[in-house]
N, C-alpha and C positions, 0 to 999 in steps of 0.2 A: 738495832740502831746502826746505820752505816758508819758512824764515827768510831765504833769499836774496832773497825778494820783500819782506820786511819783518817786523818783530816781531809784527805783528798776525795773521800767518798761522800756523796750527797743524797743518794737514793738507793733503797732496797727494792728489788723487783722479785716478788716471790713466784715460785713454781713456773718459771719460763720454760717453754717447750723448745726442743731442738728437733724440728721435723716431727715425725711420728715415732722416732727411735728413743729419744731421751727427754727427761724433764729434770732441770736443775732445781736444787732446793732454793737457791737464791742467785740473782745477779746483782752486782753492785755497780752503780753508775758513778763515775768520777766527775769532777767539775768540768773536765775536758770533754765529757760525753762518752769517753771510752768506758768499756764495761769489763769487769772481772767476774769470776764464777765462784760459788760457794757450795760445798757439800758438807752438810751438818750431820754428825753422828752424836750419839749420846755421850754425856760427860762421864758416865759410869763405865764406858768401854775402855779396856786397856789398850795401850799403844803397842806393847810388847808382851809376849808370852813368858812363861817361867824360864824358858831356855834363853831368853833375850832376843828372840827373833820377832820380826814385825807380826803383830796379831792378824788374824784373818780379817778382823773388822777394819784395821788400818789398810791392809792390802786391798780389800774390796773398795774402800772409799777412794784410795789413790787410783785404782783402775777405772772407777766411774769418771773421775776428773780427766784421766788420760783419754778415755773414750770420748768425752765431750770435746776436749781440745782437738782430737783427731777429726771428729765430725765437723767442727767449725772450720778447720783447715781445709778439709775436703769440699765442704759446701759453703764456702765463705759468702758468695753473692746472695745465696738463698738465706743464710743465717743472718746477714745484715739487713734483709728486708724486715724481719721481725724485730730486730734490735740493732739499729744503725751503728752503734758504738762497739759492736762485737768484732774486734780485730786484734788478733794475737793476745788474747786475755791471759791473765794470771788465774790459776785455779787454786782456791783455798780448800783445804780439808780441815775441819774443826772437829776434834775428837779428844775425849779423855781429859785427864787432869795432869799437869806437870808436877803437882805436889805429890802425886803417887809414884813418881819416877825416882829411881836411884840416880846417883851421879853418872853411872854408866848409861842408864836409860836416857838421861838428858843429853849426854854426849852423842849417843846413837841418833837421837832426834835432830841434833845440830848437823851431824854428818848427812843424814837423810835429806834435810832441807838444803844443804849445800849441793847435794847430788841433783836434786830436782830443780834448782835455780836455773833460769828465771821463770820457768813455766808453772811451777807449783810450789805452794808453801803449806806446811802442816803446822797448825796452831792448836794449842790446848785451850780449854776454857779459861784456865788460870792466866794464860798469856793474853787472852782478849781483855780480861779484867785489868791486868797490868798495863796494857796499852791505854785503856781508858783512864786509869789513874795517872799515868804519865802525862797524857794530854791535859787532864784537869790541872795538874801541877804547873804545866807550862802556861796554860791560860790564866791561872791565878797569879803567877809571877808577872805576867804581862800587865794584868789589871793593876797590880800594886806599883808598877814602875811609873 
């Protein structure tokens, strides 16, 4: 559901191709028509290894998103033919569970997200659920008012 990523999203586009080189897991279309990208990994995959370094799964997913962003930047007119709202997108990586992270792991995730801003955001499945719950709370409070 696009609302898991935020109320600005109205549509999910699965398996969109970027030329012959790449296939995104999902594209998310905003009310404005602009499009962001999503790379989905399993909820069971760790974000960090036992040493506290980014896991190979996380690094691989980040690299995929970086490759997509570079391809879109390099091939923008062609990319926009297939998806007109594809202009300077945000790339989401969804992986793992924040409930399995220590305080140190959560801090590393925050720092990693700060480093990649505004081009990429790493979200855990728990964070997607938290976003949805927060949106529901806001909508219920508006309904009561």
